[in-house]
N, C-alpha and C positions, 0 to 999 in steps of 0.2 A: 299073890306074887309080889315081891319087892319091886319098888320102882327102879327103872333103869335111868341112870344119870348121864346127861350129855352137856356139852358146852353150848351147842346150838341145835335147835329142832326146827326143821323146815316143813311146813304143811303145804303140800302141793309140789309135784315133780314136773311141772311144765318148764318152759324156757327160762322163767325167772327163778323158780325153786331149785331146779337141778344145778343151774349155774352157781347160785348162791351156795349150795352145798359143796360143790367142787372147790370154789374159792376159799370157803371157810376151812375146808380140810387142808388145802395148800398152805394155809396160814397156821397150821398146827392145832386146830380145834377139833374136838371130838363131835362128830355130826351125825344126826339121824334125819331121815327124810321120810315123809308119809305121803302115800298116794292111794286114792280110792279106786282108780280105774286103770290107767296105762302110764308107764313112765314116758316122759316127753309131753304129757298133757295134751290139751286140745291142739296146740300148734303142730306137733309132730304127727299126731294120730288122726285129727279131724279138722285141721285148719290149714295153716301155711303150707305144709309140705305136700299132703295128698292133693290139694287143689292145684298146686303148681305142676304136679305130675300129670293131672288131667288136662290142664291148659296146654302143656307141652304136646300132648297127643293131638289136641285140636289145632295147634299151630302147625304141626307137621302135616296134618290132613289138609289144612288150608294151603300150605306150600306145595303139596303134591298136585293140587288143582292148578297151580300156577307154573307147572313144569315147562310148558311151552315157552313162557317168557324167558327161560334160561337156556333155551335150545335143547331141552330134554323132552322125552316122550313118556307119558304115564297113562295107562288105560285101566279101566275097570277099578277105579279108585273107590274104596269103601271103608267102613270102619266096623269094628266088632266091639260094641259097648261093654259087654261083660269082660272082655280082655283089657279094655281101657281101664275099667274099674279095678280089675285084678292087679294090673301093673301099679296103679296108684296105691292100693292097699299094701302091695309088696314093698314099695318104697317106704311107706310109713312103718311097716313092721320092722324093716331092716334098721331104720334109724332109732326106733323105740328100743330095739334090742341093744343098739349101741349105747344107749343111756345106761342100761343095766350094767354093761361092761365098764363104763366110766365110774359108776358108783362103786363097783368092786375095786377098780384100780385105785381110787382115792379113799378107800376104806370108809365109805359112808354107809351106815346101817340103814337098810331099807325096810320099811313097814308098809305092807299093802293092807289098807283098811281105811276106816272113817274116823276122823279126828274130832275131838271136842276139847275145849279148854275149861275145865271145872274150876280152876283157880290160877292166879298169876304164877307163871313158871311151871305149870303142870299141863300135860297133854295126855288124854286118854285115847287109845286107839282100839276100835273094835275091828278085830280081824276074824278070819275063818276059824282060828283056834281059840278065840276068846278075847278078853280085854286086857291090853297092856297099858301100864302107867309109866309115862316118861316124864322126866324133869330136866329143866335147863334154865340157865340164867337168861338166855336170849332165845326168842321164838320169832320166826319169820313166817308171816302169812303170805302164801303165794297160791291161793285157791282159784284164781282166775275168774272167768265169767262164762255165761251161757247165753244162748239166743233169747232175745226178748220175744214174748208172745202177746199179741194184742187180742182182746176179747173177740171171739168170732172168727179169728184168723189163725187159731191154733193148728199146729202141724199134726197130721194124723198118719203120715207115712204112706198114704195111698194117693189121695188127690192133692193134699197140701203137704209140702216137704219143708223141713228145716235144712240147714246146710249138711247135717249128718245124713239125712235121707238122700240128698242130691249127690253126695259122695259115693253112695253105694246104689246108684240108680239101677233099678231092675228093668227099666224100659226107657226108650227115648221119647221124650215129650214131642207131640206134634204141634200143639198150640200151647205155649208156655206164658204164664204171667209171673213176673218177678216183682215183688212188692219191696221197694227200697232200692236206692241207687248208690249206696255207699260202696266200699271196696268189695264186700262179700256179694252183694246183689249184682253188681256190674260184672264181677268175675264169672259168676255162674251164668249170667245172661250171655256173656261173650262165648263161653264154652258151648252152651247148648245151641246158640244161634249159629255158631261156626259149623256145628254138626248137622244143621238143617232144620232146627226147630223154628217155628213161626213165633218170634219172641216179642213180648210187650213188657216194658218197664214202666212202673208207676212210681212217681216221686212226689211226696207231699210238699216239698219246698219248691221255690220258683225255678230251680234248675237241678239237673243231675249232678252227682259228685259235689255236694254242697260245701264240703270242706276245702275243695281245691280252688285255685284261682279261677275267676269267672271266665277269662279268656281261654284258658286251657280246657275247662269244662265244655265250653261252647264248641271248641275244636273237636273234642272227643265225641260230643253228641252228633256233630255233622258226619263224622266217620261211622258211628254206630248206625245212623239212619241210612247211610250209603250201603252198609252191609245188610240192610233189610230189617233192622230192629225198629219197633215202634216205641217212641218215647212220649210218655204223658207226664208233664210237669204241672205243679200246682194242682195235683189230683190225689184223691185218697180212696182207698177201698173201704167201703162202708159195711159190706156184707158179702159173704160167700154162701151161695146155695149149692150144697154138695149133693151130687147124684151118683151114688156108688155104681161103678161100672159104666158110667156115661161121661162124667166130667163135672165141671164147676161153672156156675154162673156168677160172675163177679159184678157187684153193684159199685160202680166207680163214679165218684162225684168230681165233676170238672166244670169250673165256672159257675158253680151254684146249681148245676143240673145233674141228675143221676142218669148215667148210661149203664146198660147191661151188656156184658161181653162174655162169651163162652170160651172156656179153656179146658184142656184135659189134665193140666198140671199147674199147680201154683207153688212157687218158692217164696217163703216169707223170710225177708232179710231186713228187719226193722230195728236193728240195733242189738245191744247186749245188756245184761244185768249182772252185777257182781255176785259171786257165790259167798254170801255173808251169813246165810241162814244156818241155824243149828250148831254153830261153833261155840256159842256162849259169849260172844263178844260184848253184847250190851251189858251183861252182868259185870264184866271187867271194867266197864267205863269207856269202851271204845266208841268214838263218834262215827256214825254212819250217815252219809248223805246220799240219798237216791241210790241205794244199794251199793255204794262204794265207801270204803274206809277212808276217813279223813286223816291225812298225814302232813308232816312238814316236808321241807325240801330234802331231808335225809331219810324219808320214809318212816319216821318215828310216829307212832300212833298217839302219843301222850301218855300211854301206859308203860311204865318202866320195863324195859327189856322186850317190848313187843313191837314188831315192825310189820309193815305191809308193803308188798311190791307187786308190780305188774298190773293186770287188768282190775284186780280187786281194789287197787289204789287210785283208779280213775284214769282219765285221758292223758296222753294219747294211748289208745288200746293197741299196742304194738309189741310183738315178741321181743324185738331188739331193745326196746325200752325196758322191758321186764328183766332181760338178762343183765343189762348194764346196772340196773337198780340192785339186782342180786349181788353183783360184784361189789358195788359201793357199800351196801349194808354189811356184807361179810367183812370188809376191810374196816368199817366203823366199829363193828363188834370186836375185832382183833386189836383195836387200839391204834389203827392207822388214821390218816387224815385225808380221806378221799374228797374229791370235788363233787358237789351236788350235780344232779342231772339238770341240763338246760333243755326244757321241752322244745324251745324254738330252734334248736340245732339237731332235732331228731327227724329223719326223713320219713315220709310216708310213701308207700309204693302200692300201685294197683296193677295187677298182671293181666289186664284185659288186652284186647287187640284193637287199637294200639295201646302200648303200656303208658302209664302215667306215674310220675314221680315228682316230689316236691319237698322243699325244706324252707323254714322261716316264714316271713310275712308274705301274704298275697298282696297284690297291688292295692286292693281295697283296704286291707288291714293296715298296711303301711301308712296310707293316707289318714285313716282313722286315728292312728297313733301320733299323728302330727308331723310326720316326716315330709320334707321336701325331697322328692324322689326323682331319680333318673331310671328309665326302663329301657332295656335292650331286648331285641328279639332276633332270632335267626332260624330260618326254615330249613328242614331237612333237604329240600330240593336244591339248596345251594351247597350241599356237601358231597364231595366225590365218592366217599365210602358208602354213604346212604344210597346214592344212585346205583353204584356197583352191586350193592346187596339187593337192589330192587325194593328198597324201603324208603322211598322219598316222601312219605307222608308224615309230617310231624313238625314240631317247633320247640325251641328252647327260649325261655324268657328269664331275664335276670332283673333284679330290682336293687338299686343302690341308694344310700343316703347321699343326696347331692352335696351336703356340707362336708361330710367326712370321708366319703368313698366307701363306707362300710357296706358289705354285701348283706342286704336285709333279707333277701329271699331269692329262690330259684325254682322254676316250674317247668316241667317238661312233658311232652306227649310225643310218642313215637317209638320206634324199635329200640329195644335194649336200654331205655332210659332208666330203668330200675337199677342197672349196673353203673350208669354214668353219674347218677345223683350224688354218689359218695364223694366225688371231687369237690362239689360245692359244700357238702357237710363238713369236710376237713377245712375248707376255707372259712366256714362260719366258726368252727371250733378254734381256729388259729387267729380269729379276728382279722381276716384278710381284707385288704382294700382293693379297689379297682386297679390300682397301679401294680400290686403284686400279681394279680391275675393277668393283666395285660403283658407283663414281662415274663410270664411263664411260657416256656416253649412246649407246645402240644405236638405230639407225634403225627405224622402224615403218612398214609391216609387213614384217619380214624374218625369215628363218630364224635369223639371228644373234641375235635377241632371246632365243632359248633358251640361248645361251651365258651371257648375263647372268643369266637365271633360275636356271640350274644353280649359278652362284656364290652367288646369294642363298640358294638352298635349303641349301647347305652350312652356312649360318649362321642357318637358321630364318627367313629373310626372303622366301622366294619369294612372288610376288604372284598368280600365275595357276594355282596348284595348291593 
């Protein structure tokens, strides 16, 4: 068959790839997109979206048990795990189908199959009907990443689960071990702990949530322990003895000594690796560093016409970062002059209970960078809306350059902080100073007032503490 020609070929239809395809089409380019599994990628099908659906079920379950606090009565409260999973899968299916509609709307040609790059500007796609050859001057790699597996800790879907197994859980763990306390590990720990699992989290670093501000992580840990979680820091799982039909004995090293603990279920959440294999990248001259493609600030790989976006291009491994990179690259290909992505102005969100959100420098990183800083804090207990909601546990922390007033970072833990953080993200993008934020009128009564108070506190002007 003759090769089909396009202006742009996108490999991978996750939140980076499909957004890149849409934007390229909007700019008048002829676009093809290739996906080997599901439109929407991991995010829509096995990550961001279905996990949030499950966490919402856990949140409602938790609130139902607090009914008496709100003057309400609720008895016989229970959950139906298969129904929780079914709702989550239904949400994912709905959104994945929506991506298919968007591809048709924007006249993007979709190929379902496995892609390889035999030569520069050429992509071969193995589909159910055979092999298609496609050509394009510009190719965008958006193949994403998958769960890292450590020797001896590999998921088997029975006793040891990956995030995929956890999302379609066929049973409720009674005694659960979560290995890793990043966003994925903590979210699953929060979900299953809320539904009643005796949950233990093991983290090899000296604290959980190691990428977050130390003060925020400590606050979150205190809350998790209060909820019944066991947290083991500076600990590592050396071995798992699997006993089919019985459970798992975990050999955990803590303080140089090995302890054994029994669990019926283990979730491994020890990071991700980029999907770089079998594409033919090395033969093209693409540089790969620890399973991730090396790029410049515009996602260029160094190979003419070849770009890499999203998780395959390295940290931060966030869907919204991938989408924004997709837009930037599409505009670059179309001859526009987009701004490069600034990683320090990309928010990170963890949807545990309580939620965690952050952007920019942590206090420690700001000091390491040589800044003279001012730090402000404001507790949820000082906010009227938080108390009215029954969500008085949390805090907001802001960090400023003492010399210039630049907002260096913001860190939050508490109810709905994943929605609030965008205010500070905009502030970072607009190079906002403390004066701008102080002079902004925040509506009352809202949780957002705490953002204002935290800024005021950094300069000794807080009003409600």
